[in-house]
Each structure stands twice: as structure tokens, then as C-alpha cells.
C-alpha positions in Angstrom: 75.8 -4.1 -93.5 73.8 -1.1 -94.7 75.6 1.6 -96.7 73.8 5.0 -96.7 74.9 7.1 -99.7 74.4 10.8 -99.3 75.5 12.8 -102.4 76.3 16.4 -101.4 76.8 19.6 -103.3 76.9 22.9 -101.4 74.8 21.6 -98.5 76.6 23.4 -95.6 73.3 24.8 -94.3 71.5 21.4 -94.0 74.1 18.6 -93.9 74.3 18.7 -90.1 70.5 18.3 -89.9 70.6 15.5 -92.5 73.2 13.5 -90.5 71.4 14.2 -87.3 68.2 12.8 -88.7 70.0 9.7 -90.1 71.6 8.8 -86.8 68.4 9.4 -84.8 66.8 6.7 -87.0 69.8 4.5 -86.6 69.7 4.8 -82.9 65.9 4.4 -82.7 65.9 1.2 -84.6 69.2 -0.1 -83.2 70.8 -0.5 -86.6 74.3 -1.6 -85.7 76.1 -2.5 -88.9 75.8 0.7 -90.9 78.0 3.2 -92.7 77.3 6.7 -94.0 79.1 7.7 -97.2 79.1 11.5 -97.7 80.0 12.0 -101.4 81.3 15.5 -102.0 80.2 16.4 -105.4 81.8 19.6 -106.9 81.3 21.5 -103.6 82.6 25.1 -103.2 81.2 25.9 -99.7 81.9 24.5 -96.2 79.9 21.2 -96.6 83.0 19.1 -95.9 84.0 21.2 -92.8 80.4 20.7 -91.5 80.7 17.0 -91.8 84.1 16.8 -90.1 82.6 19.0 -87.3 79.7 16.6 -86.9 82.1 13.6 -86.8 84.2 15.3 -84.1 81.2 16.3 -82.0 79.5 12.9 -82.2 82.7 10.9 -82.1 81.3 8.8 -85.0 83.4 6.3 -86.9 80.5 5.3 -89.1 80.9 8.3 -91.5 83.2 8.4 -94.5 83.9 11.5 -96.7 84.5 10.6 -100.3 85.3 13.0 -103.2 83.8 12.4 -106.6 83.8 14.0 -110.1 81.1 16.7 -110.7 77.6 15.5 -111.3 75.0 13.6 -109.3 75.5 10.5 -111.4 79.2 10.4 -110.7 78.6 10.9 -107.0 76.1 8.1 -106.9 78.4 5.7 -108.8 81.3 6.6 -106.6 79.2 5.9 -103.5 78.1 2.5 -104.9 81.6 1.5 -105.7 83.0 2.5 -102.3 80.2 1.0 -100.3 80.7 -2.2 -98.2 77.1 -3.0 -97.5 74.9 -5.6 -99.1 72.0 -3.2 -98.8 72.4 0.3 -100.2 70.2 3.3 -99.2 70.3 6.4 -101.3 69.2 9.6 -99.5 69.1 13.3 -100.6 70.5 15.9 -98.2 67.0 17.5 -98.0 65.1 14.2 -97.9 65.7 11.5 -95.2 63.1 8.8 -94.6 62.6 6.5 -91.7 60.6 3.9 -93.5 63.3 3.4 -96.2 65.8 2.6 -93.4 63.4 0.1 -91.7 63.1 -1.8 -95.0 66.9 -1.7 -95.3 67.4 -3.0 -91.8 65.1 -6.0 -92.6 67.0 -6.6 -95.8 64.0 -5.2 -97.8 61.8 -7.9 -96.5 60.6 -9.7 -99.7 61.6 -6.9 -102.0 64.7 -6.1 -104.1 64.1 -2.4 -104.4 62.1 0.1 -102.3 61.4 3.5 -103.8 60.1 6.6 -101.9 57.5 7.8 -104.4 56.2 11.4 -104.5 53.4 10.4 -106.9 51.3 7.7 -105.1 48.4 7.8 -102.7 49.2 9.3 -99.3 52.4 11.0 -100.6 52.7 14.7 -99.6 54.5 16.8 -102.2 54.8 20.5 -101.3 57.0 21.4 -104.2 56.0 24.1 -106.6 53.4 23.2 -109.3 55.9 23.5 -112.2 58.2 20.9 -110.5 55.3 18.5 -110.0 54.3 18.9 -113.7 57.8 18.2 -114.9 57.9 15.0 -112.8 54.6 13.8 -114.3 55.9 14.6 -117.9 59.1 12.7 -117.2 57.2 9.7 -115.8 54.9 9.7 -118.8 57.9 9.6 -121.2 59.3 6.6 -119.2 56.0 4.8 -119.8 56.0 5.5 -123.5 59.7 4.7 -124.2 60.4 2.0 -121.6 56.9 0.7 -120.6 57.8 1.7 -117.1 55.1 0.6 -114.7 56.0 2.6 -111.6 55.2 6.2 -110.6 58.7 7.5 -109.6 62.4 6.7 -110.4 64.3 9.7 -109.1 64.9 10.1 -105.4 65.4 8.2 -102.3 65.5 4.4 -102.4 66.9 1.2 -100.8 68.1 -1.8 -102.9 70.4 -4.8 -103.0 73.9 -4.0 -104.1 74.5 -7.4 -105.9 72.0 -6.5 -108.7 73.9 -3.3 -109.4 77.3 -4.7 -110.1 76.7 -5.5 -113.8 74.8 -2.2 -114.2 77.8 -0.2 -113.0 80.0 -1.9 -115.6 77.4 -1.3 -118.3 77.3 2.4 -117.5 81.1 2.8 -117.6 81.4 0.8 -120.8 78.6 2.5 -122.7 78.7 6.0 -121.3 74.9 6.1 -121.7 74.0 8.4 -118.9 75.3 11.5 -117.2 74.0 13.5 -114.2 70.6 12.9 -112.7 69.3 10.2 -115.0 71.5 7.5 -113.4 69.0 6.4 -110.8 66.3 6.2 -113.4 68.5 3.6 -115.2 68.9 1.7 -111.9 65.1 1.4 -111.5 64.6 0.4 -115.1 67.2 -2.4 -114.6 65.4 -3.8 -111.6 62.1 -3.8 -113.5 63.4 -5.4 -116.6 64.9 -8.1 -114.4 61.5 -8.8 -112.9 62.8 -7.9 -109.5 60.3 -7.2 -106.7 59.8 -3.4 -106.4 57.8 -1.6 -103.8 56.8 2.0 -103.8 56.1 3.7 -100.5 54.6 7.2 -100.0 56.9 10.0 -98.7 56.6 13.6 -97.7 58.6 16.0 -99.7 59.4 19.4 -98.2 61.7 22.2 -99.3 64.5 22.2 -96.7 66.5 24.8 -98.6 65.9 27.3 -101.4 64.9 25.4 -104.6 67.6 24.8 -107.2 65.0 24.2 -109.9 66.1 27.1 -112.0 69.7 25.9 -112.0 68.7 22.3 -112.8 66.2 23.2 -115.4 68.5 23.1 -118.4 70.3 20.0 -117.2 67.0 18.2 -116.7 66.0 18.7 -120.3 69.5 17.8 -121.6 69.4 14.6 -119.7 65.9 13.8 -120.8 66.9 14.4 -124.4 69.8 11.9 -123.9 67.5 9.4 -122.4 65.1 9.5 -125.3 67.8 9.6 -127.9 69.5 6.6 -126.6 66.4 4.6 -125.6 66.9 1.9 -128.2 70.5 1.3 -127.1 69.4 1.2 -123.5 66.5 -1.2 -124.1 68.8 -3.5 -126.0 71.3 -3.5 -123.2 68.7 -4.1 -120.6 67.2 -6.9 -122.7 70.4 -8.9 -122.1 69.4 -9.3 -118.5 66.0 -10.7 -119.5 67.2 -14.2 -120.0 68.5 -14.6 -116.4 65.3 -13.0 -115.1 63.0 -15.6 -116.7 65.2 -18.6 -115.8 63.0 -19.9 -113.0 59.7 -19.2 -114.8 60.8 -20.6 -118.2 58.7 -23.9 -117.9 55.6 -21.7 -117.4 56.5 -19.2 -120.1 57.4 -21.9 -122.7 54.9 -22.4 -125.5 54.6 -26.2 -125.1 52.8 -26.7 -128.4 55.5 -24.8 -130.3 58.3 -26.7 -128.5 56.7 -30.1 -129.2 56.5 -29.2 -132.9 60.1 -28.1 -132.9 61.2 -31.2 -131.0 59.5 -33.5 -133.5 60.9 -31.5 -136.4 64.5 -31.9 -135.0 64.5 -35.5 -133.8 61.8 -37.2 -135.8 62.2 -35.5 -139.1 65.5 -33.6 -139.8 67.6 -35.9 -137.7 65.5 -39.0 -138.1 68.3 -41.2 -139.4 71.2 -39.6 -137.6 73.4 -41.7 -135.3 73.8 -39.7 -132.2 75.9 -42.2 -130.2 79.3 -40.8 -129.1 79.0 -37.8 -131.4 80.2 -34.4 -130.1 77.1 -32.2 -130.1 76.7 -28.6 -129.2 73.4 -27.3 -127.9 73.9 -23.6 -128.8 71.6 -21.6 -126.6 70.9 -24.6 -124.3 68.6 -22.7 -121.9 67.3 -25.2 -119.2 68.4 -28.2 -121.2 65.2 -29.4 -122.9 67.1 -30.4 -126.1 70.2 -31.4 -124.0 68.1 -34.0 -122.1 67.2 -35.8 -125.4 70.8 -35.6 -126.7 72.1 -37.2 -123.5 69.4 -40.0 -123.7 70.7 -40.7 -127.2 74.3 -41.1 -125.8 75.8 -38.0 -127.4 78.8 -36.2 -125.9 76.9 -33.0 -125.2 78.3 -29.5 -124.8 76.1 -26.4 -124.1 76.5 -22.6 -124.2 74.1 -19.9 -123.1 74.1 -16.2 -122.2 72.1 -16.9 -119.1 74.5 -17.6 -116.2 71.7 -19.1 -114.2 70.9 -21.6 -116.9 74.6 -22.6 -117.3 75.0 -23.1 -113.5 71.7 -25.1 -113.4 72.9 -27.5 -116.1 76.4 -27.9 -114.6 74.8 -29.0 -111.4 72.1 -31.1 -113.0 74.5 -33.1 -115.2 77.5 -32.8 -113.0 79.5 -31.5 -116.0 81.8 -28.6 -116.9 80.8 -28.8 -120.6 78.2 -26.1 -120.1 79.6 -22.6 -120.5 78.5 -19.0 -120.3 79.2 -17.7 -123.8 77.7 -15.9 -126.8 77.3 -17.8 -130.0 79.2 -15.0 -131.7 82.3 -15.9 -129.7 82.4 -19.7 -129.1 85.1 -21.1 -126.8 85.9 -24.1 -129.0 88.6 -24.9 -131.4 88.0 -25.3 -135.2 86.3 -28.5 -136.6 85.3 -29.7 -133.1 81.6 -30.8 -133.3 79.9 -33.4 -135.4 76.5 -31.7 -134.9 75.3 -28.4 -133.7 71.6 -27.7 -132.7 70.8 -24.0 -133.0 67.0 -23.8 -132.4 65.1 -20.6 -131.8 68.3 -18.7 -130.8 69.4 -16.8 -134.0 66.5 -14.3 -133.6 67.6 -13.5 -130.0 71.1 -12.3 -131.1 71.8 -8.6 -131.8 71.5 -7.9 -135.5 75.2 -6.9 -135.8 76.3 -10.2 -134.4 74.0 -12.6 -136.3 76.3 -13.2 -139.2 79.3 -13.6 -136.9 77.3 -16.2 -134.9 76.6 -18.2 -138.1 80.3 -18.0 -139.1 81.3 -19.3 -135.6 79.0 -22.3 -136.0 80.5 -23.1 -139.3 84.0 -22.8 -137.8 83.5 -25.2 -134.9 81.7 -27.9 -137.1 83.8 -30.7 -138.5 84.0 -31.0 -142.3 80.7 -32.5 -143.5 79.3 -31.9 -140.0 75.6 -31.0 -139.6 73.8 -27.9 -138.3 70.1 -27.9 -137.3 68.7 -24.4 -137.5 65.2 -23.2 -136.6 64.0 -19.6 -136.4 60.8 -17.7 -136.9 59.7 -16.1 -140.2 59.9 -12.3 -140.2 56.5 -12.2 -141.9 54.9 -13.0 -138.5 56.9 -10.5 -136.4 54.2 -7.8 -136.4 51.6 -10.3 -135.1 53.8 -11.5 -132.2 54.7 -7.9 -131.4 51.0 -7.2 -131.0 50.7 -10.1 -128.6 53.5 -8.7 -126.6 51.8 -5.3 -126.4 48.5 -6.8 -125.1 50.5 -8.9 -122.6 49.6 -12.3 -124.2 53.2 -13.1 -125.1 55.4 -12.5 -122.0 58.6 -11.9 -123.9 60.8 -8.8 -123.7 64.2 -10.0 -124.9 66.1 -9.3 -128.1 64.1 -10.0 -131.3 65.7 -9.9 -134.8 63.8 -12.2 -137.1 64.9 -13.3 -140.6 63.1 -13.4 -143.9 63.2 -16.9 -145.4 64.9 -16.0 -148.6 67.5 -13.8 -146.9 68.3 -16.5 -144.4 68.7 -19.2 -147.1 71.0 -17.0 -149.1 73.1 -16.1 -146.1 73.6 -19.7 -144.9 74.6 -20.9 -148.4 77.0 -18.0 -148.8 78.8 -19.1 -145.6 79.5 -22.6 -147.0 76.5 -24.6 -145.8 74.5 -26.9 -148.0 70.7 -27.2 -147.3 70.0 -30.9 -146.9 66.4 -30.5 -145.9 64.0 -27.6 -145.3 60.8 -27.7 -143.3 58.3 -25.0 -142.2 55.6 -25.3 -139.6 52.9 -23.4 -137.6 51.8 -23.8 -134.0 48.7 -21.6 -133.7 45.1 -22.6 -133.6 43.1 -23.9 -135.4 45.7 -26.7 -135.3 44.2 -29.2 -137.8 43.8 -26.5 -140.5 47.3 -25.0 -140.1 48.9 -28.5 -139.9 47.3 -29.3 -143.2 48.9 -26.3 -144.8 52.3 -27.5 -143.9 52.0 -30.3 -146.5 52.2 -27.7 -149.4 55.7 -26.4 -150.1 54.4 -23.4 -152.0 52.8 -22.2 -148.7 56.1 -22.3 -146.8 56.6 -18.6 -147.0 53.5 -18.2 -144.9 54.5 -20.5 -142.1 55.6 -19.1 -138.7 58.8 -21.1 -138.2 61.5 -22.2 -140.6 63.7 -25.2 -140.0 66.8 -26.4 -141.8 69.3 -29.4 -141.8 72.6 -27.9 -143.1 75.9 -29.6 -143.9 79.3 -27.9 -143.8 81.0 -27.9 -147.1 83.9 -26.0 -148.6 83.0 -22.4 -149.4 82.6 -21.7 -153.1 85.0 -19.2 -154.5 
């Protein structure tokens, strides 16, 4: 089913034409399973009466009238919540588009989101020059603060409802946005998830007197809130990144770095460890590259990850319920449960405020004298890798909170861990030269990665 959401505020003069245009397209393309949700948004004119009149004249049972709290954002959220369709179309009363509905009818073809853009080739925008200028400024700020690659976020669009479910919960929980900025967040979410987005040209005409003067203040207020909260928003959206790279992880993975890490863990730090029948937690198991080796060594393996797709993949692959969707900061295991925990290249991908909690949780679930293998990058190298991200060589956009070597060692010892062995390594070229440097302990502070074998002991008073 297709759900067409039509937010309405004081649209008595044009709502009949809007509904007429929608149903002409529906009839022309024989769209059978469709509903039109008219969301009444703080209206003080006869908009609702006009809709009821249209329903009576056309004898339509496909239209629903829904009341919402004031604000375009509230109207849009209410429409999404009340919709029954798997595909959602968002129209404005003064802008209905046939092409958008055609994509919706065909379940967006190969796309997850189709946007009607005012700013691409073949678009026709007859709005006043000042409104066009404001749109361009807004899009420029999106590129600066969010690295947005598109040309338009605000306006008509068609999209898959399933992707929006977590977004709606996020908006309610964080209260990040109000009013018009809501559909900008929707587009940002789709992009950060690497969803397929298509922009199509549209023609924008003024069907009624412009409300630009009334909206002017609210536009700048919302823009201010967007910029002010951009760090919070980006951190929230980054949480979706790990599911989005799930299928492409084997291509994204730095194989040289992983081989070095693998050798460090199994052929150095745990060289003499007896894995057989030991309860082992792969904390941040991803697609199970470490898990595979643990199972080969006859360990009783458990895994946790914040990517639901990764967890489902490993459950199916190993036919086991021991893989769980969970944060390291809140582990679903009882105290003193594991003989060994492997926590490799995960700490830096946890929000800063939760990193200490995560380390405490790992201490809690380890048995007395149990072992923790921890690897994580050296903060010294963070600017270099940030530069690689900017120039698109390093395709990573998740959470990044790296540790200084001295600070990390001090932290883990204060929690009750004893450092059994410490190793540092590089994985950049020229390989032979950098590998040679690893032999000298006094150069450890210059290495890219730090690795530790830790043992749980009683905390010192």
C-alpha cells in the first residue's frame, strides 16, 4: 500500500485542487492500494470542511482526516505514525507531482528514497529570488556540517517506511528537531545509511500567496537549532553506520591491518593460551572474523554487536543463539562468566561517555584471573586518518574516540586489570621499514595500534 501524507495548515482555497490532482494521478496509473492522510495542522479556516465536502462528493473511502499538534514536523510525524503503507509519499498542498507517485507505485524501483528537487537540471523554480537564495544557503550549510551530497532535502518525496521506524523513535527521544527541519533529518538518515537516493526535477509554482514572511523567523530559528545540535545529530546518525556497511564490510576491511591484528592476538598475546572449552566473548563481533578462529580452536563462543544485521548473520551462520544485539556498555551476562574476552578495535567506536562503563562491564563479566585482549588505535594518529576520511581514501563514518597510550594504560590498571603483555604495531607502507620499528619499545608511542593482554585481579584500595 501507498500512504500519501498531506500536511495542511489553512489550505481551504487549494485543498480541493490538491486532492483532485492526487486522485487524477491515482486513476490515470490505476493505483489501487492507496490512502491519503490529510493531517490538519493548527488550522483556523475551513480546510477540514473542504476535505469532508470532497469526500462526500467523490464518495471516497481512501481519505483520512487526522489532527496533529502545531508545526509541520509534528504533522509529518503524525502522518508517518498513522500510515498503513510500506511506501510513504509526502506532498505539499501546493505541490503535487506525478513522477513521485509513479516511483511509489513501482515501490521506488531500485531506490529507497526519491526526492523532488528544485535545484537540479531541468527543474523549474518560479519562486521569488530571495527564497531561492535562502534554499541555496541552507543546502550549503548542510554540505559544510553534514557533508550532504544532494541538492535538496525539504519538500516532496517518496520513501520506504521501514527505514523511518528507528528515526521516529530517535526524534521523540532526543527532541532534536522541531517544525520544518524534520524532513531534512529524514534525508540525512537515508544518506548516512548508504541508502539509494534519487533526485528528480520538479516544477515549483506559487499556487497561493507566499507565506515566506511568516516563515522567515521560524526558518532561521530551525536553522540555528540544526547547526547548534549538529554534533549530537551526527553522533546519533553514526549509530546507523554499522548496519549500513554490513554487506560491504569484506571490501572495506583493511586486510593488512586485520592480518597484523590477528597475528598479534593469536600468535603473540594468546600464543600459549588453551582455548578448548573456554567461555570466550567476542565483544564487537562484526561478521565473525575473530569468532571463526575461536570456534576452530574449540572455544564456547559468545558474541555481541550493535549491528543487528551482523548479529542475525552470525546466528544463522553458526546456528546459535549466543550472538546478541547489545552494547558493550550494558552486557547481558552475569558476573564472572567468561574465561576470556576479545575486545579488538571496538573501544574507539564507543561514545566517549560510555567508554569507561564498557571497560567496567568487561571487568565484571570476566572470571577472577580471566583474560582480556584489548587492541585500539593510538590517538596520535587520529588527525592523519581523519585526513584520509576527508579525501575519501578511508571509507569510515562511524563513531571515533581514540585513546592516548598513557591514558589508556592508567585507566585499565585503575579498573583492576594487570597488564601481562603490551604490543604496538603499524600497518602502513613502507611495510619493511615500519615493521622494523616495532622491535624497539621506546618507539611504541609512535605506533598506530596498541595491543594488550590483561588479567582481572582484585582492585587495589
